[in-house]
N, C-alpha and C positions, 0 to 999 in steps of 0.2 A: 913881536907878536902883534898882529893887526887887531885894533880894538873892534869889538862887536858893534854892529849897528843897533840902534835902539829897537828897531823892529825885531831883530833876532832875540834881544833880551826879553821883549814882551812875549814872544812865543814861548821862550823857556819858562818865564814866570807863570804864564797861564797853564802850561803843561804841569808845572809843579803844583799849582793851586788846585788843579783838577784831580790830583792823586788822592786816594782815600787817606784820611788821617789815621795814624796809629791809635789804637784803643789804649786808654789809660789803665794801668794795672795797679790795684790797691797794694799798698805796702803791707807786709805782714805785721801783725800786732806785736808790739814790744812789751815784754813783761815788766820791765822796770818803769816806775812812774816818772823817770827823768824827762824834762821837757825836750822837745825835738829841737835839734840845731837847725838854724836857718841854712838852706843850701848855699854853697859857695857859687857866686856869680862868675861867669866867664866873659871876658871882654875881648873884642877883636877889632882890628882897624882895617878899613877898606878904603883904598884910594880910588876915586872916581873922577872922570871928567865932568865938567859942569852939566853937560847935556844928559849924561847918565844919571847924575844926582837928581836933576829935575824929574827925569822919568821915574826913578825909584820912589821919590816922594809922592808923585802923582799916583803911581800904582798902589802904594800903601794907603793913600787917602781914599781911593776908589774901592779898595778891598776892606776898608774900615779897620785897619790894623796900625800899630805903631811902626814907624820906619826903622 
């Protein structure tokens, strides 16, 4: 599979960033006074070429979000 050019990735990231964000839905009230459990985190691994990694870090920095 041919790697995508950084400009292709930029267009995809911008298109994704321009999409409306889903609205948060309040969780229903729970009758028991038990403390809420912390949500389980999901970890994933992504292998990038150095140029793609630099691009993603710069894109996140400019968007003001964590990479």
